[in-house]
PAPALUM-283936 format. One line per 5 residues: number of its first residue (from 1); their letters; for each residue x, y, z of C-alpha. Coordinates in nm, 3 decimals, always signed. Layout:
BEGIN
NUM	A	X,Y,Z; ...
//
This chain:
BEGIN
1	MKRKL	-3.248,-2.198,-3.627; -2.978,-2.403,-3.460; -2.841,-2.092,-3.288; -3.179,-1.981,-3.164; -3.237,-2.324,-3.010
6	VLLFT	-2.898,-2.308,-2.835; -2.984,-1.963,-2.696; -3.326,-2.082,-2.578; -3.185,-2.393,-2.422; -2.929,-2.181,-2.235
11	ALFFS	-3.193,-1.944,-2.101; -3.413,-2.238,-1.988; -3.114,-2.408,-1.834; -3.036,-2.100,-1.621; -3.395,-2.040,-1.526
16	GLAAN	-3.457,-2.402,-1.445; -3.161,-2.407,-1.216; -3.270,-2.082,-1.058; -3.564,-2.228,-0.868; -3.357,-2.518,-0.731
21	AQHDM	-3.071,-2.284,-0.638; -3.314,-2.044,-0.472; -3.442,-2.321,-0.249; -3.089,-2.434,-0.161; -2.985,-2.074,-0.088
26	QHMHM	-3.277,-2.026,+0.156; -3.138,-2.312,+0.359; -2.789,-2.169,+0.317; -2.879,-1.819,+0.435; -2.723,-1.844,+0.779
31	GTDSM	-2.412,-2.005,+0.640; -2.357,-1.745,+0.374; -2.411,-1.468,+0.627; -2.135,-1.621,+0.831; -1.912,-1.652,+0.527
36	QHATD	-1.966,-1.286,+0.440; -1.887,-1.187,+0.799; -1.565,-1.390,+0.776; -1.471,-1.211,+0.454; -1.547,-0.870,+0.596
41	TGKPA	-1.349,-0.936,+0.915; -1.059,-1.114,+0.745; -1.116,-1.443,+0.927; -1.077,-1.775,+0.738; -1.418,-1.853,+0.590
46	MDMNM	-1.344,-2.226,+0.584; -1.352,-2.232,+0.966; -1.716,-2.166,+0.955; -1.926,-2.471,+0.859; -2.292,-2.478,+0.774
51	DMGDM	-2.477,-2.735,+0.980; -2.801,-2.851,+0.807; -2.914,-3.171,+0.974; -2.656,-3.431,+0.882; -2.491,-3.183,+0.644
56	SMPMG	-2.169,-3.015,+0.754; -2.023,-2.843,+0.449; -1.724,-2.606,+0.452; -1.752,-2.292,+0.239; -1.433,-2.163,+0.092
61	HAYSL	-1.165,-2.151,-0.168; -1.120,-2.434,-0.418; -0.751,-2.479,-0.335; -0.729,-2.393,+0.033; -0.909,-2.474,+0.351
66	HLPMN	-0.829,-2.132,+0.495; -0.911,-1.887,+0.219; -1.248,-1.731,+0.128; -1.424,-1.856,-0.196; -1.418,-1.504,-0.342
71	RNGSG	-1.046,-1.543,-0.408; -1.122,-1.815,-0.669; -1.017,-1.690,-1.013; -0.941,-1.893,-1.319; -0.711,-2.197,-1.298
76	TGWLP	-0.526,-2.150,-0.972; -0.504,-1.772,-1.008; -0.620,-1.535,-0.730; -0.877,-1.260,-0.728; -0.913,-1.013,-0.441
81	DASPM	-1.113,-1.142,-0.143; -1.355,-0.851,-0.197; -1.447,-0.970,-0.549; -1.819,-1.021,-0.613; -1.932,-1.378,-0.676
86	YGYMF	-2.209,-1.472,-0.921; -2.346,-1.820,-0.948; -2.562,-2.096,-0.812; -2.458,-2.311,-0.520; -2.572,-2.667,-0.445
91	MSKKW	-2.501,-2.872,-0.142; -2.488,-3.243,-0.054; -2.382,-3.417,+0.261; -2.007,-3.395,+0.185; -1.976,-3.181,-0.126
96	MYMLH	-2.026,-2.821,-0.229; -2.100,-2.742,-0.589; -2.109,-2.413,-0.783; -2.232,-2.337,-1.133; -2.175,-2.004,-1.303
101	GSIYP	-2.131,-1.851,-1.644; -2.244,-1.590,-1.893; -2.390,-1.573,-2.246; -2.401,-1.252,-2.460; -2.651,-1.270,-2.748
106	RYGRQ	-2.551,-0.970,-2.962; -2.504,-0.787,-3.287; -2.155,-0.640,-3.344; -2.016,-0.431,-3.628; -1.648,-0.361,-3.676
111	DVSHQ	-1.532,-0.048,-3.872; -1.875,+0.112,-3.853; -1.769,+0.403,-4.079; -1.624,+0.170,-4.350; -1.285,+0.337,-4.356
116	GVRGG	-1.089,+0.022,-4.424; -1.123,-0.322,-4.573; -1.081,-0.539,-4.266; -1.408,-0.476,-4.084; -1.699,-0.720,-4.040
121	EKWDA	-2.037,-0.768,-3.873; -2.205,-1.059,-3.713; -2.488,-1.195,-3.492; -2.344,-1.428,-3.231; -2.338,-1.507,-2.862
126	PNWFM	-1.997,-1.542,-2.680; -2.050,-1.767,-2.384; -1.893,-1.985,-2.112; -2.016,-2.206,-1.831; -1.838,-2.348,-1.530
131	FMGQT	-1.926,-2.634,-1.289; -1.708,-2.685,-0.979; -1.711,-2.903,-0.670; -1.513,-2.967,-0.363; -1.500,-3.191,-0.057
136	KVGKK	-1.277,-3.232,+0.245; -1.042,-3.528,+0.258; -0.975,-3.606,+0.625; -0.901,-3.312,+0.851; -0.634,-3.137,+0.640
141	GLFSF	-0.703,-3.240,+0.279; -0.928,-3.075,+0.012; -1.018,-3.227,-0.320; -1.174,-3.019,-0.589; -1.274,-3.044,-0.955
146	SSMFS	-1.348,-2.772,-1.214; -1.504,-2.795,-1.554; -1.555,-2.515,-1.810; -1.750,-2.541,-2.137; -1.818,-2.301,-2.424
151	LDALI	-2.069,-2.319,-2.715; -1.876,-2.047,-2.903; -1.808,-2.270,-3.208; -2.158,-2.411,-3.219; -2.322,-2.069,-3.210
156	GGNHG	-2.069,-1.850,-3.390; -1.882,-2.102,-3.602; -1.517,-2.217,-3.597; -1.407,-1.888,-3.750; -1.491,-1.684,-3.439
161	YPLLF	-1.622,-1.331,-3.435; -1.493,-1.009,-3.607; -1.268,-0.794,-3.384; -1.037,-0.536,-3.536; -0.664,-0.586,-3.476
166	QTGES	-0.727,-0.917,-3.290; -0.481,-1.200,-3.364; -0.404,-1.553,-3.247; -0.461,-1.914,-3.359; -0.568,-2.025,-3.711
171	YKGQP	-0.849,-2.159,-3.922; -0.828,-2.374,-4.238; -0.452,-2.312,-4.263; -0.474,-1.938,-4.232; -0.400,-1.715,-3.931
176	LVDYQ	-0.698,-1.562,-3.759; -0.655,-1.188,-3.807; -0.919,-0.929,-3.704; -1.117,-1.223,-3.559; -1.131,-1.358,-3.205
181	HPHDL	-1.110,-1.739,-3.215; -1.391,-1.939,-3.053; -1.316,-2.127,-2.732; -1.320,-2.501,-2.720; -1.625,-2.695,-2.604
186	FSELS	-1.410,-2.844,-2.330; -1.218,-2.544,-2.194; -1.129,-2.695,-1.859; -1.149,-3.036,-1.698; -0.920,-3.031,-1.393
191	VAYTY	-0.875,-3.189,-1.053; -0.674,-3.075,-0.753; -0.569,-3.183,-0.408; -0.458,-2.943,-0.137; -0.292,-3.040,+0.195
196	SFNEK	-0.319,-2.782,+0.474; -0.020,-2.772,+0.714; -0.185,-2.493,+0.917; -0.390,-2.185,+0.860; -0.108,-2.000,+0.688
201	SDLTF	+0.051,-2.282,+0.478; -0.083,-2.528,+0.228; +0.044,-2.723,-0.072; -0.164,-2.778,-0.388; -0.136,-3.032,-0.676
206	YFGYP	-0.339,-2.940,-0.991; -0.384,-3.131,-1.318; -0.599,-3.022,-1.611; -0.675,-3.173,-1.957; -0.748,-2.905,-2.050
211	GEPAL	-0.649,-2.672,-1.776; -0.470,-2.341,-1.708; -0.100,-2.313,-1.612; +0.039,-2.060,-1.363; +0.099,-1.791,-1.621
216	GSVAF	-0.060,-1.455,-1.648; -0.344,-1.295,-1.450; -0.690,-1.438,-1.400; -0.836,-1.493,-1.750; -1.042,-1.206,-1.881
221	MHRPS	-1.389,-1.374,-1.860; -1.332,-1.436,-1.487; -1.212,-1.089,-1.395; -1.492,-0.874,-1.240; -1.356,-0.572,-1.423
226	AAYDP	-1.415,-0.745,-1.756; -1.739,-0.930,-1.677; -1.962,-0.678,-1.860; -1.767,-0.668,-2.191; -1.845,-0.950,-2.440
231	DAPLS	-1.512,-0.905,-2.630; -1.177,-1.062,-2.555; -0.894,-0.815,-2.504; -0.644,-0.753,-2.784; -0.376,-0.836,-2.535
236	HHWND	-0.526,-1.184,-2.473; -0.225,-1.370,-2.613; +0.021,-1.151,-2.422; -0.132,-1.237,-2.086; -0.392,-1.512,-2.045
241	GTHIT	-0.384,-1.688,-2.384; -0.283,-2.014,-2.216; -0.606,-2.043,-2.018; -0.710,-2.340,-2.237; -0.417,-2.578,-2.240
246	FGVAT	-0.445,-2.949,-2.327; -0.225,-3.087,-2.053; -0.106,-2.890,-1.752; +0.033,-2.995,-1.411; +0.094,-2.732,-1.138
251	IGYRY	+0.245,-2.748,-0.791; +0.169,-2.446,-0.567; +0.277,-2.358,-0.215; +0.101,-2.083,-0.020; +0.238,-1.915,+0.288
256	DKWKL	+0.007,-1.652,+0.439; -0.044,-1.382,+0.179; +0.201,-1.528,-0.078; +0.179,-1.817,-0.319; +0.449,-1.962,-0.544
261	EVSSF	+0.355,-2.194,-0.835; +0.538,-2.381,-1.109; +0.375,-2.547,-1.404; +0.458,-2.794,-1.689; +0.221,-2.772,-1.977
266	TGREP	+0.156,-2.810,-2.349; +0.276,-2.507,-2.539; +0.066,-2.552,-2.857; -0.254,-2.362,-2.854; -0.580,-2.540,-2.930
271	DEHRY	-0.635,-2.634,-3.294; -0.941,-2.535,-3.502; -1.131,-2.850,-3.410; -1.318,-2.717,-3.114; -1.491,-3.041,-2.995
276	NFDRM	-1.193,-3.270,-2.955; -0.900,-3.314,-2.716; -0.558,-3.210,-2.842; -0.240,-3.415,-2.777; -0.067,-3.356,-2.445
281	RFDSY	+0.296,-3.254,-2.484; +0.425,-3.106,-2.154; +0.703,-2.921,-2.343; +0.663,-2.584,-2.174; +0.698,-2.443,-1.825
286	SGRLS	+0.606,-2.140,-1.619; +0.633,-1.990,-1.272; +0.415,-1.738,-1.094; +0.435,-1.550,-0.765; +0.104,-1.413,-0.626
291	FAPSE	+0.051,-1.175,-0.334; -0.273,-1.065,-0.163; -0.170,-0.778,+0.065; -0.534,-0.705,+0.167; -0.885,-0.813,+0.085
296	NWSLQ	-0.899,-0.554,-0.195; -0.583,-0.638,-0.388; -0.436,-0.936,-0.577; -0.099,-0.901,-0.749; +0.110,-1.145,-0.959
301	VSHGY	+0.422,-1.169,-1.167; +0.491,-1.466,-1.389; +0.717,-1.591,-1.668; +0.678,-1.881,-1.900; +0.853,-2.061,-2.185
306	IKGPE	+0.593,-2.166,-2.450; +0.709,-2.408,-2.712; +0.554,-2.354,-3.061; +0.222,-2.202,-2.947; +0.110,-2.124,-3.305
311	DLHPD	+0.022,-2.422,-3.528; +0.131,-2.230,-3.844; +0.477,-2.145,-3.691; +0.565,-2.455,-3.481; +0.937,-2.357,-3.457
316	ENVHR	+0.875,-2.016,-3.298; +0.896,-2.042,-2.924; +0.777,-1.764,-2.696; +0.911,-1.634,-2.365; +0.619,-1.460,-2.198
321	TTASA	+0.646,-1.228,-1.895; +0.348,-1.075,-1.724; +0.257,-0.866,-1.425; -0.090,-0.760,-1.308; -0.277,-0.591,-1.023
326	IYSKP	-0.650,-0.643,-0.958; -0.846,-0.421,-0.722; -1.197,-0.480,-0.593; -1.386,-0.250,-0.354; -1.748,-0.298,-0.237
331	LGDTR	-1.916,+0.048,-0.219; -2.228,-0.073,-0.038; -2.473,-0.358,-0.077; -2.547,-0.288,-0.448; -2.233,-0.098,-0.558
336	QLDVT	-1.892,-0.229,-0.658; -1.572,-0.100,-0.819; -1.335,-0.345,-0.990; -1.006,-0.241,-1.170; -0.739,-0.444,-1.344
341	ALWGL	-0.405,-0.323,-1.471; -0.170,-0.564,-1.656; +0.139,-0.582,-1.871; +0.259,-0.861,-2.093; +0.577,-0.919,-2.301
346	NKVKD	+0.621,-1.182,-2.572; +0.978,-1.242,-2.687; +1.068,-1.464,-2.981; +1.432,-1.551,-3.054; +1.598,-1.299,-3.293
351	HDGEN	+1.304,-1.063,-3.260; +1.252,-0.760,-3.039; +1.006,-0.817,-2.757; +0.644,-0.710,-2.812; +0.458,-0.542,-2.531
356	AALLE	+0.096,-0.511,-2.433; -0.065,-0.312,-2.156; -0.429,-0.308,-2.037; -0.627,-0.096,-1.792; -0.993,-0.186,-1.743
361	AALRL	-1.249,-0.082,-1.486; -1.617,-0.156,-1.406; -1.847,+0.036,-1.173; -2.161,-0.140,-1.062; -2.445,+0.084,-0.947
366	QKWAL	-2.746,-0.120,-0.845; -2.898,-0.229,-1.181; -2.649,-0.027,-1.390; -2.289,-0.110,-1.476; -2.047,+0.127,-1.651
371	YTRYE	-1.717,-0.007,-1.782; -1.416,+0.088,-1.985; -1.106,-0.076,-2.124; -0.789,+0.080,-2.265; -0.522,-0.133,-2.440
376	FVQKD	-0.184,-0.072,-2.603; -0.048,-0.364,-2.807; +0.245,-0.407,-3.033; +0.162,-0.633,-3.337; +0.416,-0.749,-3.583
381	VEELN	+0.384,-0.835,-3.960; +0.329,-1.204,-3.881; +0.053,-1.129,-3.632; -0.130,-0.912,-3.880; -0.063,-1.142,-4.182
386	LEGSF	+0.136,-0.874,-4.365; +0.446,-1.075,-4.443; +0.595,-0.951,-4.775; +0.429,-0.609,-4.747; +0.658,-0.469,-4.483
391	PHDAV	+1.005,-0.546,-4.344; +1.000,-0.870,-4.141; +1.090,-0.689,-3.819; +0.823,-0.417,-3.850; +0.611,-0.366,-3.541
396	FPVNA	+0.277,-0.174,-3.536; +0.154,-0.011,-3.216; -0.227,-0.033,-3.170; -0.435,+0.163,-2.915; -0.797,+0.071,-2.836
401	LTLGF	-1.041,+0.237,-2.601; -1.382,+0.082,-2.509; -1.671,+0.249,-2.330; -1.984,+0.058,-2.240; -2.279,+0.002,-2.010
406	NRDIL	-2.513,-0.268,-1.892; -2.852,-0.242,-1.721; -3.040,-0.527,-1.563; -3.387,-0.551,-1.726; -3.518,-0.888,-1.608
411	NVGHM	-3.483,-1.115,-1.304; -3.603,-1.477,-1.322; -3.541,-1.655,-0.994; -3.163,-1.624,-0.952; -3.107,-1.554,-1.322
416	RVAAG	-3.041,-1.196,-1.446; -3.076,-1.050,-1.799; -2.903,-0.722,-1.877; -2.911,-0.508,-2.193; -2.594,-0.331,-2.295
421	AQATG	-2.407,-0.145,-2.563; -2.047,-0.046,-2.620; -1.820,+0.134,-2.863; -1.447,+0.095,-2.927; -1.221,+0.346,-3.096
426	YAADN	-0.882,+0.255,-3.239; -0.562,+0.451,-3.310; -0.299,+0.247,-3.489; +0.023,+0.298,-3.680; -0.037,+0.526,-3.985
431	RLNNL	+0.118,+0.256,-4.211; -0.199,+0.052,-4.152; -0.439,+0.326,-4.265; -0.492,+0.170,-4.610; -0.617,-0.148,-4.444
436	YGKNP	-0.804,-0.009,-4.144; -0.854,+0.359,-4.221; -0.763,+0.628,-3.979; -0.907,+0.590,-3.632; -1.175,+0.327,-3.711
441	WSGEV	-1.435,+0.244,-3.451; -1.671,-0.045,-3.377; -1.991,-0.090,-3.185; -2.229,-0.359,-3.055; -2.551,-0.408,-2.872
446	FLRIY	-2.619,-0.714,-2.664; -2.793,-0.898,-2.385; -2.608,-1.054,-2.099; -2.766,-1.358,-1.933; -2.593,-1.448,-1.607
451	PGKM	-2.660,-1.578,-1.252; -2.729,-1.336,-0.973; -2.482,-1.243,-0.699; -2.420,-1.494,-0.425
//
């Protein structure tokens, strides 16, 4: 009953905002047309202000006066300028606000054919919501805030949801294996100040508690190529696992198409108490170089030292290296292609490095969306909770391929409801067959409730 009330509240929340947002967007029509023209022509969107009576509100990126808002990713990461934007926008005299998010009510079943002993099934609803705001400070300053919330634990419980071969974090003193952990209620509460030297150069100071350091690609729930898939990638903790960090400070300098960032942050991952604030430590660091060669591409390489990320293994420090490329291409007013390729490496002292690679793509065709995700991940005995059953240095390669679709079935104001289904097939090391079976597969059916395209 509690979960049904949460889902109902979420739907009413989105639909209630829809009418208000629709009214605001009617007044913003000329401004958004100008912004789209700026994006299409490559001109800085922030130079085009919307004048509505006494209202003069710049439209643009959260961390730059001279970049389009479409480049906003997660944390301070970059998406391509041609990325689609979904959300509600609200205006005041000096502020711009944006609300967006998704919720996926669903039924999922792992190991459908019952080949192994590690499958599971569940009704749940992965979800996240973001509320952001920004305002100019003088002629060259920009102040912004960002907040992200998730009701994962309230709806699905602190144990998370079943997902074959997924690992990371713990619950009741045991590692979470074949489960995706829920995200914290407070997933981001951050502020930032950017000073613009000129159109090509600016300096940003970012602080989050929690927040996201400059490490890895844009987090999976914010990538357009992953937006239709309710599941977290198996490579989550090889790439963007630090996207909820309790204590992070970042300095970033952009020059034209390049941005260099350095972060100090808390290495320990969030604990199993999903409604509190963990202790800030600032015992880890990272650096990231981003490059946007055109409106269709966003590239990054990054490296970080993460001190004791796992609560059950506090003495194991991780050196993480990542590289990614994100591609976005509009194919008309109602069609869009989004692709992400990424690689991540986790290295622990006295252990061989463990690699992960991901390739995902989504094709939007009016009301339909087709998507796929392929992953290769190397999991060790500790990750899979198999210590004592195999040599301590054993590594198990895992391959996973997902195919899925969404179709919009309902529009309520600016809110969209889509129905979808997907299936994932796995090919893992033969030594794991007694636990997982040979080539297990999983499936799920779901709804996706999300705001319309801006």
